[in-house]
C-alpha positions, 0 to 999 in steps of 0.5 A: 330083193324087189321084183317088179312084176310087168302084167300088160296087154300085148299088141298082136305081132307089133314089136315096136308098139309093145317095146314102146309101150313097155318102156313107158311103163317101166320108166313110170315105175314108182319103185326101184326094182332089182329084177323086172319081169316080162311075159312070155313072147312080149314083143309079139304075142303067142304067135307062131308066125316066126318066119316073119316075126323072128330076130337074130339073138343080137338085134332089136328086142335084145338091144332094148333089153340092154338099154332098159337094164343099163337105165334102171340098174335092174336085171330084166327078163322075158322071152320073144322069137329068136332065129338062131342058125336057121332054127326057131326058138321061144327064147327067154333072155336075162340081161344085167345092167352091164349087158351081160346076157343068159338065155334059156329056150323053152323046154315044153313047147305047147303042142296044142297050139302047134308051137312044136311045129314051129320052134325048137326044143330047148335042151337045158336049164338056166340058173342065174346069179344075181345079187347073192340070189340064184333065179331058175327062169322058165316059160309057160307050159313048162309050169305043167312039168314038175320034175323039170322044175324041180330043186335039188338037194344042193339048193340049186335056186332061190326063186323059180319064174315062169313067164307066160301067155296062159289063157284064162280058161286054164287059170285054175291050173295057173294059180294051183300049179305055181303054189304046188311048185313054191311048196315042193321046191321050198323056193319063192315062186313067181308067175308073170302073165299077160292080159287081154285078148289075142288074134287067136281068140284067147282071152288072158286074166293075168293072175300074175302072182308070187308065192313064198317058199311055203306057198303063202300068196304075197301078191293080189291076183287081178287082171288089171294092167299094171306092175306088181312089186313084191320083196323077197327076203333071203334070210327068212327063206334060209331060216325056213330050209334049215328048220325044214330041210326037205330038200335034202331028202328029195330023189335023185333023177336024170333028165334025158332029152 
């Protein structure tokens, strides 16, 4: 399973510029990928201007993702601002080459930036199956909440993904928590972050990365505008889980909304 981590700068609140920029980068990829991961709010930057920037769930950005998935024969995922029944969501969608689409609304909206005052809080997790793998895609601030990310005795997922706009000033937390999630969930863990500056005065260092199920770093951390490829091995994951079945000793719990 080859994953493409698209680490890019984002044009502030300019949907068409971002889609054009990402399309050019994806078409220049020198490897074939099974999954393409974009950052959080990849079409606008982390903006609270939802009234202006939101789209119905099947308009410009969704159609663009369907086009990219069909042309590359890869699943593509990332989050953008969606308007649904008069409410706004920081919504991640996962689009497969045949157009099949799954959605996940950000559960932990970032109160320090006022995201909770603009966007509705998500209510459920998403586990999506693709080419024999189970993926759990989450969004940015979700990373700080291990219970929400927790894998289960039934091994609900093989790879957890975090798409983000995570500022450089909190990079230690980003890198440390990604590694922790890999270890505690015995799962491949991938974080895709943006780079550059936004109009809120935040600087993003990138540090998009992947960790294996033991917490070993599989990629080089950087602040470059680049697409990073990582290959995941299901056989190695399954073998390790058999030899070290710690998930089976996990605590049972229920998350209440």
